[in-house]
VODRENVEX-620472 format. One line per 10 residues: number of its first residue (from 1); their letters; for each residue y, z, x of N, C-alpha, C. Coordinates in steps of 0.001 Angstrom, whole numbers, plus 500000, padded with zeros to 6 digits. Layout:
BEGIN
NUM = a = Y:Z:X:Y:Z:X:Y:Z:X; ...
//
This chain:
BEGIN
1 = maeylprfqr = 466023:501150:506529:466988:500265:506516:468255:500835:505958; 469182:500140:506397:470811:500991:506337:471141:500270:504384; 471483:501175:503802:471673:500599:502390:472900:499336:502615; 472833:498285:501868:473854:497521:501568:475253:498185:501201; 476446:498087:501662:477562:498398:500804:478313:496938:501114; 479134:497122:499738:480235:495748:499418:481017:495895:500448; 481713:494724:500774:482931:494559:501580:483741:495354:501439; 484675:495379:500591:485580:496198:500286:485315:497825:500308; 483971:498179:500424:483788:500037:500672:483831:499684:502411; 483482:498918:503262:483617:498912:504549:484885:498720:505254
11 = iivncsafdc = 485854:498354:504560:487112:497808:505467:487752:499294:505100; 488693:499840:506113:489328:500876:506186:490875:500688:506348; 491710:500701:505456:492850:500097:505365:493994:501641:506266; 494960:500966:506957:495901:501998:507359:497218:501757:507193; 497939:502736:507297:499318:502846:506667:500204:502204:507903; 500997:501245:507741:501771:500875:508461:503224:501285:509241; 503310:502364:508622:504682:503198:509045:504388:503852:510541; 505359:503693:511252:505196:504080:512564:504218:505809:512667; 505061:506674:512278:504753:507754:512016:503638:508518:511161; 503072:507452:510380:501902:507876:509600:500615:507580:510070
21 = snsskagvsf = 499581:508604:509961:498034:508410:510253:497422:508064:509242; 497947:508146:507806:497152:507958:506925:496107:506937:506781; 494619:506834:506390:493818:505664:506489:492952:505741:504789; 492213:504580:504522:491778:504742:503111:490893:506208:503082; 490663:506391:504400:489680:507614:504511:490091:509003:503800; 491601:509118:503796:492567:510092:503506:492697:510468:502066; 491946:509134:501270:491970:509367:499866:493348:508952:499198; 494007:508569:499923:495632:508087:499451:495636:506610:499466; 496292:506116:498244:496436:504570:497836:497051:503728:498781; 496981:502782:499007:497789:501803:499941:498664:500592:498889
31 = fpcplkdekc = 499804:499811:499483:500169:499328:498348:500773:498349:499335; 500861:496909:499134:501149:495840:500189:502899:495275:499948; 503161:495001:500755:504776:494521:500752:505120:493304:499745; 506221:493651:499085:506153:492861:498169:507348:491621:499133; 506631:490797:499553:506705:489462:500588:507641:488865:499407; 508005:488433:498422:508514:487435:497737:510065:488372:497441; 509912:489290:497401:511347:490276:496817:512209:490684:498125; 512955:489930:498641:513847:489982:499499:514433:491877:499966; 515052:491953:498782:515736:493273:498828:514574:494541:498861; 513366:494174:498147:512488:495550:498311:511733:495181:499769
41 = ckewsrlmki = 511535:493957:500412:510933:493833:501540:511581:494516:502279; 513324:494414:502339:514043:495059:503624:513804:496591:503323; 514060:497093:502082:513372:498926:501951:512111:499000:502703; 511169:498444:502401:509773:498755:503081:510046:498639:504488; 510721:497468:505053:511139:497751:506352:511779:498810:507205; 512685:499344:506272:513327:500639:506582:512124:502035:506777; 511426:501868:505655:510494:502656:505360:509642:502864:506498; 509178:501904:507051:508366:501519:508419:508362:502378:509503; 510041:502448:509928:510540:503014:510787:510073:502441:511960; 509581:501084:512163:509641:500157:513507:510739:499266:513561
51 = kdftptaask = 511568:499260:514901:512764:498570:514963:512372:497249:514871; 512977:496402:514215:512783:494869:514004:511018:494456:513504; 510787:495209:512448:509640:495008:511824:509799:494104:510690; 508711:493156:510769:508851:491955:509800:507677:492025:509048; 507208:493012:507934:506323:492904:507207:505338:491463:506850; 504377:491654:507128:503171:490408:506889:502211:491014:505341; 501552:489938:505132:500673:490406:503997:499836:491421:504169; 499172:492032:505619:498419:492509:505884:499251:493602:505680; 500647:494217:505827:501088:495529:506024:501050:495942:504773; 500608:497574:504763:500626:498296:503620:501262:499418:503797
61 = lcsdyfspqc = 501838:500452:502959:502402:501150:502995:501655:502258:502235; 501286:503795:502490:500561:504410:501566:501271:505179:500621; 500536:506272:499845:501025:506456:498695:502175:507672:498976; 502456:508120:500428:503037:509023:500588:504251:508771:500779; 504892:507422:500783:505885:506997:500964:506878:506613:499560; 506049:506573:498490:506632:506302:497181:506494:507723:496159; 507987:508165:495489:507814:509030:494669:507343:508391:493177; 506886:509330:492323:506347:508909:491216:506892:508493:490530; 508553:508412:490536:509391:507112:489564:508983:505859:490246; 507996:505482:491094:508119:504027:491789:507042:503568:490821
71 = feqdlafkgn = 506265:504292:489884:505411:503629:489454:505313:503670:487988; 505091:502583:487542:505216:502270:485907:504171:503381:484892; 504674:503924:484286:503897:505103:483865:502711:504879:482329; 503460:503606:481540:502791:503511:480581:502055:502137:480652; 500670:502164:481217:499685:501187:481117:498662:501029:480341; 499023:501585:479090:497882:501987:478130:497340:500195:477408; 496574:500257:477406:495821:499030:476671:496490:498851:475294; 497488:497573:474405:497749:497759:473559:496617:497160:472256; 495668:496447:473113:495276:495341:471914:495944:494376:471067; 495284:493532:470498:495763:492379:469861:496150:493420:468279
81 = t = 497533:493161:468096:497738:494155:466323:498270:492763:465969
//
């Protein structure tokens, strides 16, 4: 009998960018489009390189499209002081 895999381990995520073939099998991270931030959403559409692309909740970009400066660096837990 096949070992049970939790649902999140069975889903393969693919990058939505036109020229990208990265999937979650490649070991890269994926990020959803910030649909509530119009300016950011337009930048995502540009990065997708798809004419007249409208991002949805399922649209994801892989980490190859982000520089290290795009991420928060200090996420350490401060605790209750």
